[in-house]
N, C-alpha and C positions, 0 to 999 in steps of 0.2 A: 403272924398278925392275926388278931382275937375273932372269933366267926361273926363278931357284929360287923367291926369295921370293916370285912372281907364281905359279907351280904352287902353292907353300905356302900363300899366300891363298885363292886359287880352292878349292881343297882344303877349306882349315877352311870355307870360306863353305858351300860343298857338304855337309859333313857337318851343318853347321847346319840347313841346309833339308829333308837325309833326316830327319834328328831330328822335325822339325817336322811332317813326314807322320807320321811314327813318333807323334806326340803324338798326333794327329788321330786315329788311327786307335784309339788305345788309351781316348782321352776316348771317343770315340764307341761302343766296343765293349766295353769293360770296367767302366764306370764301375756302383758298386752303392749302394744307397740302403738296403741293409738290416745292420744291424751285426750281428758275432757275436753280440752278447747279447740280440736282437731274435728270438722264439719265431716260428714258421712253422706254418702250419697243416698238415695232414696230409697232403692231396694235392699239396704243393707241390713236396715232393721224392723224394714214390713212384714207384715202376714199375707202371704198370699194366697188363694182361696179358689178350689179346684172347681167351676160347672160345670158339670154334665150336661150339655143343651135341651138332650130329649127327656132328660128327668127335673127339670128346675121349675119349668113354671111355661104351661101350655096358655097363649092368650086366644085360640081359634076355636077354642073346642074341638082338634081331631083326635087328642089322645097325647101329643107327642109335644113335649120342650119346643119352645121358640126364640127367635131372638127379641122380637115383641117381649116376651113373656119375662126375658132375662132382663131387658129395657125395664119394664115395669115394678123387678124387683130389686135394683140396685141400691135401692133406699135401705134396704136390709142389710146389705152388705156395710154401708155405710155408717149405720147404726149399731154394727156391731165392733167399728172400728177396722172393719178392712182397706188393705192400701192399694190392693191390686189382683186381678183376678184374674186367670188363666184358663181358656174356654178350648175345652174337648172342640177337635176337629166340628166347624162348620162347614166345610167345601162339600160343593156338590160329588154326589157318592150313590152307588147304588145300595150302600147302607148291609153289606155281607157282615161287616166286621165297626158296623155302626161309625163309619163316618173316617177309619183310618184305610180305606181303599178310595182313593181319594180319583175321579175322572174330571175333574177338572178344579187347578189349584187358584184359580182367580175367577170363580163362580159360588155365590153362596146354594146351599143346599135348598132345594124349592122348599119343603117342606116346615124347614126353620124360617125361609122367609126371601125377603131380597136384598139387595146391597144399599137401598135406600134404608131399607131395614135395620142393618149394619150400621149405616152414618147416623143414624137415627140414635142406637146405643152409646155407639164413641162420641155421643154429643152429650149424651146423660152423663156417662160416665167421667168426663172432663168436668161437668157443673160440680158433681160430686166429691170430686178429686181421687177417681179411682182409674187405677191404668191398668188397660187390656194388654194380654200376652195371649197367643195364639199358639193351637198347638201346630208343630210342622214336622209332615210325615214324608220324609225323604226316600226312606231306604226301599219303597215299594208304592208304585201306586195301584192304580184298579186296573184289571182286563178291561175295562170299556176305556180307558182313560185313549184318546188321542194319538198318545205320544206309542202306546203298545199296538196297538193299529196299523200307523205306518211302520213301525218296527217288522211288525208280521207280517209286511208287503215289502219286505225291504226296500221299503224307499231310501233315495238317497238322502245322507244325515240321521237318517234315524237305524240303521243297519244293527249297530250293536248298542242301540241306548237300554238295551237290556242283557241281562244273563243268558245266553244262548249257547247251547252245546250239541254236537253230533249225539251224545250216547254211546254207549258201547255196544258193540256186535255181541249177539242171544250165539252163544256155543252150541244150542240147539234150532238152530236156523232160523230161529222165529223174528216176531219185532225187535228193533232196540231196546238195551236195557237202559238205563238211566244212566249217565254218567258216574253216580259212587253211589256211596251208601247214607248221603245227609239226608237228615228227616226234618218233616216241616214243625214250627213250634207245638204248629194246631193237629199232632200225630200226620203219619203217612209220609211219601217219598217228599221230599222236598223239589223234587222234579215232575213238570205234567210235558207231554208229548202235544205240540200243534200242530195240527193234519196240515193245516195250510202252509205255514212257514216250513214244515220237513225235519223241526229240531225240538230238543225239550229245552224247556226256559227254565230257571230258577226262580220258587218263591219257597222262601222262609217261614211265611207264613200261612194264610190260605192258597190255594190255586189261584183265588181272584185277584190275587195281591202279587204281582210278579214283581222282582227285585230290579231296582233298574240297576245300570250298571255305572259305577261313579269313577272307573279307572280311563271311561271317554269323558274327556274336559266340556263336549258340549251337553251332558246330565249336568255337570257343575253348576255349568254358564247358567242353565235355564232354571235349575234351582237357586242361584242366585236374583235372578230377575224377579222371580216368584216371591222372595224376600223383599226386594226392593218396590214390589205392586203394594206389600199388603204396610211396610213402611211409609210409603206415600199414604198411606188410611189414614195413620198417625198410632197405629199399635205400638204398645210400647217392647214388644221385645217376643221371644220366639221360645215353646219347651221343643226340645227335637226328639223326638221319638227315634225310639230304637236305635238309638245311635254306635252303639257298639256292632250293631250288626251290614254297617254298611260297605263293607268289603269283605271278598272271600279270596282265599288262595288261589294265584292264577293257573295253578296247574289241577285244582281241582282233585289232590286228594283224598284217598277215604280216610273216615275220622277214626282214629281208635276207639275199642270197644271200652267199655266202664266197667264192665262183667257185674254189675248191679242192676240191671235191667233184661231179660231177656228176652222181648217182645223188639224186633228189628224194623217194628214203626214207629217205636214210642221216640219222643227227644231224649229222653234218659239211655237209650240204647248205648250211644256214640258221646264220647267227649265233642266239643267245640273247636277246637285249636285251629281250624282252618275255616270257620266261617264266623266268629266272632272275637271281639277283642284286636283287632287285627294292625299296624302302626298308623297303617292310613287314616284309618277312624280319628283317630287324635290329629290327624294334620288337617282334616274335615272339618274338624271343630275349628281348630288354629284360623284356620282360613276363614269361618263366616265369622268368628268373631271380630278377623281385621274388617271384612266386610261392613259389622255395626257398630265398630270404633270409626272408620270413615264416614260411615248417613251422621252418626249424631253431631262430630266434626264439621262436617260438609251444610248441616241443615239446623245445627243448634238444638235447644229443650234439651229434655228427660235425658239421662245414659237410657241407650236401648240396650238390655238383655239377653240373654241366652241361658236357658237350663237345660239339663240335655238328664236325658231318662237311660240308663244303661244299668243293668243288675250285672256286676259285676265283682271280684275280689276291690278288697282296698285301695291294692295297690295299684290296678289297674283303674279303678275309679279315679285315684287325685290326678293322673296323665292329663284330666281331660281339664282343669283348673291352669296348667299352663306346661309350655314345652320343657325337657329336663334341662335345658341350661336359660334357661328364663327368658328366653328372649321372644318367645310368641305367647300370648295370652290366650286363654281357652274360655270356657266356660265362665259363667259367673256364678253359676250355680249347678253342680253335679249334683245331681239328688243324691241325699244320704239316704240308704234304705234302711239302715242300721237298725232304728226302732221300729219295723215290720219285719224285715228277715229274721233277726238273733235275737227278739223277744218275744216272748206269749204269755199267757195264764202261768205259767206254772216260771218263769222266771224268778229269781230270789233277788235280793235288794244287793247283794254284789254282781250279780247279772247285768243290772239296769247300770250301775257304776263302769263296768269293762265296757259294757255297750258305747255308752258315752265319752268316755275317754278313748276310745278306739280310734273313733271318730277323728278328736281333737289331737292324737298323738300321731296322724300318721298327717294333717290337714298339712298345706303349707304356709309357713309363716304369717306370709301377708294376703293370704284370702279371707274368704268367709263360711263360717258354720252354717250350714243347712239341716234340716231336723223336717221330714216327714214322717206323718204318720197314720195315712191313710191315701187310697188312690180307687179310681177304677176298677181296677184290677186286682185288688185285697180284700179281702175281708174287713169289715171295718171295725174302729175301737172297740165297741160296747161288746163285738160277738168274738175278736181276739182276744182281748183283757180282760173282761165282764162286764156286766154293767154297772157294777158297785166300785170299777176304776176308773169311768169316763171322765168324770173331774181330776183325777189323779195325773192322767194321761195328759189333759189340756193345761195343769200344772205344767207338768215336765215341759211339755213344748212349748209352752211363752214366759218362759225363766230361762234357759237355756240361754246361751249367748249364739247370735247369728239372728236366722232367718225362719220364719216359722211357715209350715204350709199345712194349710187345712183341704179337707176335701168336706165338700157340701153335704152337709146334715148334722159332721160330726160337731157343731156349736150346740144342737140341742140333744146329742146324743142317739142319733136313730142308728139301728141295729139291721144287720142282715134280715130278709125275709127269705127264709130256707124252704119254705113251702110253696114256692112255683109249680104249680104242673107242667110236667113235660109238653103237653098243651100248647101252654104259655109260654114257654122258654125260648131266646132268642142267642144269645151266647152261641157261638161256632163253634167255641172248644166244647159246651156241655153237647152241643146238637150232634156232634161226628163220634159221642158214644150210643150210649141205648139208655133206655126210661129203667134200668137198673143202678146204675151208677151215676147217668149226667149230674146230678148236682154234686156230686165229689169234684167235678171239674168246672158247673158254673162260675160264671163273673154276676149272674143276675142278683143272685140276692145283695148285694149293693148298691146297684145302679137302681135300686127304685125310686117312684117319685119322692119329692122334698114333700114334708110332711108339713105346711103351713098352718092349718086348722083343721077343727072338727068336723068342717063339713063333708059333703059328698067328694069324695078321691082325694080328702086331705086338703083341698081349696088347690090343686094340684089343676084341675082340668072339668070343666062340664062335660065330658066326654060319656057315653052309656062305658066305654071299653078303653083305659090307660093304656099305651104300649107296653108296658109291666105292670103286672099289680101291685097297687100301694098295698103297705103293709097294713094289715089290720091293727095294729098297735097304735095308730094316728089320732082316733077316737080320745086317748089319754096324752101321746106323745106328742106333742104338737107345738111349734112353734107359739102360737095365740097363748094358749096355757100358760107355756112357758112366760113368756112376757109378763103376765096378769099373777102370777104367782110372785110369792116373795122372795121366794131362792129356786132357782131353777140352775140347770146345767147351762142353760144360753146366758143367765144373768152372772152365771160365775165365770161363764165366756167373756162375755162384755169387760169386767173387769180384769178379766189377766190382760186383754188386748190394748185396755189402758194402761194399766200400769206397766206395762213392756215397755213405756216411754221415758219410764226413768232412766235417768243418766246412767245410773249404776247397771241397770238390767242391759242396755244396748252398749255400755264398750266395759265394764267392770269385768276382772279376773273370777275367775271360777275354782273352785274345789269342793271336791266330791268326797263323801266320806260313805258307805252303809255302814250304819250304825251295829246293826245288827242283819240277820240273816232276810228279815223282814221290810227292815227302814230304811230308807236312802234321805240323805241328806248333805246338802247343799249350801255351802255358800258364795253370794256374789257380793263385791269388793270393788269400791273405787275412792281413790283418795277423796278427802274434804268431801262426801255426800255420804248419806243412808246407804249402810250394808242391809242386806236381806238375807235371812237363810229357810232353805224348803227343805221341809219334812212331808214325807210320803211313805203313808203307812199300806204296804201292799197285803196284808193279812186280816182276819176279818175278827180279830181279838183288838183289844184296848191295849195299850203300852207306855209305859213311862220312858222315857226320852231327856236326857241330860247334852244340853246343845251347850255344854261349857269345855267341849270337845275342841268347838271354834274358840280361841284363846281370847280374842280381841270384842268380841259379842258383848253386849251390855248385858248387866243384871237381867233388866226387865225388855219384854219383845211388845210389838202390836200386832196383831194380826190385821194384815194389809189384805190377801186375801183369805177364805176356808173355803172349801168343796162344799155344793149346794148341802150336804145331811152332813156337816160335820156341827157338833156342838159349840163350835167356837160362831163369832160372828165377828165381822167387820171392825176395828177397834177396841175390840176386846185387848187385856195386859195379862201377858202370860209371865211364868218364870223362867229363866234362861237353863235353871238345873234341876225345875221340876214340871216341864210338861207330861202331861198326861193325853196323849192320841189317841183319838176315836177309833172302830174298823175301814179300813179304806179311807180313811181321812186323808187329805191333803191340805197345809196349812202352808202361806207364804208370810214371813214374819219380818218387820221391817226393824231396824235398829237404828231411832234417829240417836241414842246417847251420844256419838264420838263424831258428828260431821266437821270438825275442824283438823280429823286427823291425819298424819301421813301415813301408807302404807310403806315399810320399810324397804331399804334400798332391794332390786332385782326382783321383787315379789314375794320375798321371802318371810316368813311371818316366823317369828322369831320363840324362842323357848321359851316354856312355861315349866311351871313348879306342876310334877304332878308327884301329888299322893301317894303314898306305899298301900291304896287301900284296895282292895277284891273289884269294889267296881268300875275304879281307874284301869285295872288291870285289863277288866274286859274290854274297856275304853282302846289299850294299846294295842289291843286284840284285833278290835275290828280295824282298826287306822290300819295294821299292817296288810290285815287283808285287803283294805280297799286301796289302797297303793299298790300291793303287785304289781300290777297291771303295767302302773304307768311306769314303776322303777323298770320291770321287765323291757318296755319299748324305749326307755329314754338310754338304758345301758347297750341295747342290742341289736335296735332299728339302726343300720348304718348312717352313720351321720348325723342322726336324731333330725328332725325339724324343730323348726323353731326360729323367734323373732330377736332380739336386741341378744349377745352372748353374754351371757353370764361371766364377769368378770374371773377369770382362772383362778387369779391369785385371792380375791376374795374369801373361794372356795374354798382352795388349798388351805387358807389359813383357821378356814373356819374348822375345818378337819383335822388338822395339826391340834390346834386348841382343842378339840375335843376328844385328845387320848389316843386319833388314831395308831400311835408308832406303838401304845403298849400290846395293840394287836396282832404285829408281825407273829406271823409262824404261832397263833397259839392254836387253831385248828375251831374257834369258833367261828360256826358258818354265818353267824350274823355280823360279825366284824370284819369277816371274807366279804362282805356285801360291801361294807365301806370302804374296805382296802380297793375294791373292784371299782365304785364310785372317785376314788382319790386316783388312782390309774386313766378312771375314761376323763376324770378333770385335766389330767396330765395332756391327755391327745385333744383338748377343746373344745368337747362335742358334746356336753351338758350344756343346750340353750333351752331356755324357755319358750313356750307356743303361748301367740298373742289369739286372744278367741275373738274376733270380730265378730 
C-alpha cells in the first residue's frame, strides 16, 4: 500500500474511533427520558432563591432584617422570575449561630416578627406565585430548648433525647475525660460536660448546639410533628440542614487521624467515619420523603419537596436521591455543591466540563440535577471566580439542565466585604479564633445586607448601625442602579431566568466540550425545537471560536443572551464558524434554523466529515480532552447510571461497521479504547443519562 493510501486509511480509522468516543460522551451525558409532551412538576425547572433573613430587608429600623421586610421585597423576586425561596432559619433562637441553634421549632424569632407576620408573608408569596421553603435544622437544637432542659433533669421521656456519655476515666485521677477524640466542626472537642446532669453531651457544632439523639424514636416523632406544623402553615417544603451529621456510631470509637493536621482540637485532625454519612442518615431522609409525599397525597396541592445539605463525596451524596433498591424515594434535591467545592478562579475549561459531567454521570437516570453556586457558608461568586466572571457563572447556572439555586445578592453581583473589623464580627467560627486570623474563618463577608439602592445603609435599614456592616461599594453596586442601567448584572440575570423557560433548556439534552483551555462550549438540543449553544470565555483576552464542532448547528446563530459587558447584544447574528468572543464574555446563542429536525435515535449525533486541516486536528484534540471524563465514568463506573438502555446491537453494529475488527491486536491505544467500549457493550452497561 502506498504511503498516501496508508495515511488516508489510518486517518479514516482515527476519525471513526474519535467519533466513537464522542458518541460515548453523548450517550452518557445527554440522553433524556423526558419527552417534550411530558409534564413536569413545579420544582423541577424553577429557580430557587436563598434569603438570609437578617440581611435581606429591615422593616422596623433595628438594623436586622425581618419577615415584614421580606414581604415588602417579594416583588423583587417575582420581577426577577424566581419561582421559590428558601429562608434560612426564622425560628426562636439565642442566635449563637444565627438561627441554626433553635430554642423553639414552632415559634418565630422575635426580632424577625410574629406568626401573624409569617402568615402575611405566606399570603403575599401566594399572590405572587412564589413558594416558600423553610430551613429545617434537625441535627441539633439550642441548649436553651425546652427539650434539652428536660433531658438535663432526666425527665421521663426525655432522658435520651440527646447524646449523653459518662466519659472516660482520667488516668491521673482528675475530672472525667471526654468519651473520645471527636472534634466540633467549629473547633475544639465535640463533648461538653454538664454539671447538673453529670455527663458529657455531644455537639458537632458549638457547645450551645447539643446533638439530638435520632436513635430515640421519640425524637423522630417530635421532628415529624414540627414538619407537620409548618406544612399546615402552607410551606412548600424544607431544606434539611447538616443532614449527614444526624447519626453517630453507637459505641463512640475514636476517629482515625488524618496525619495532615497537627492540632488535636481542629476538625481536620481526624477523619469523620463515625460521625458523618452513616447509613441511618439516608434512612431518615427516606422517612421524611415518605411523610412529605403522604401529606401531599392527603391534602392535595403542589408537591411538598425536600432539599438536603450534605458536604460529602459524590457517591454518598447520590444516596440521598433514593435507596439502593429504588424502593424508597429520598431527597428531591440533594444539594450539588461541586460548582463551589471543585471550581475556583484558577479552574480551566476542562475543569468546568469535568465538574459538570461528574454530577450528571453519577446522578440516577430518573432524578433531577441541581446547581448551587453560593450560600451563606461560602464566598460569593464574584469573590470566588472574580468580579469579571459574575455574568459568566450566572449564564452557566441558568443554562445547565435542572434546578438553579441563587443566593441573595448574586443577581446583582454582590461581593464579599472582607474589611469587617474584629469588633463587628459575628460569626462564631471566626470569634473562636483571634484578631490575627479571624477573617480566614469568617462567613460574615458573604452575609452582609442586600444592596437595594444608594441611600443610607444601601436602603436595607434606617438604623444607625446594621447587624453587619454594609459593603461600602453599595454606592455604585446596588439594585436600583442596575435597573436603570441599559445593561447590568441584574438585567442579564432576568433575561437568563426568562430564557430558561424555553422547552429546550427545560427538557433538552446537553453536550459539553472544552474548546480549548479557556473556553467552555456546550449545546442544548431537543427534537423539533430551537437549539442553544453556550460559549463561556474564562480568559482575559479575545479569542476566535469555530462552533462547527457541533455538527447540527446552522451557519448563522442569534444572540439570545450576552453578558452585560459583552460587545454583542440580544438579537445580533453571529457566524457559526467565525465567532470572536471577548474577554470573560458569556453568550447564549439560539439556532432556529432546524426546528423541524428530529434528533437521531438514542441521542447519537451522526458522523460528520472532518477535513484534514490543522484547525480540525485541534478541534479533535479538544473533543478528546472534553470527553475523557465521560468515557472514564461510562466504562469504569460500576453498572453505569442512566436511562433507557442504548440498543446493544445498534452499538455493536456501529462498532463493527467502523472497522473495529481491524484493530484487534494492533497495539494501538485508541483502538484499545474502542475494543474496551465494545466489550462493555457486550455487557449491556453503556446507558444514556437523562438530564432532568
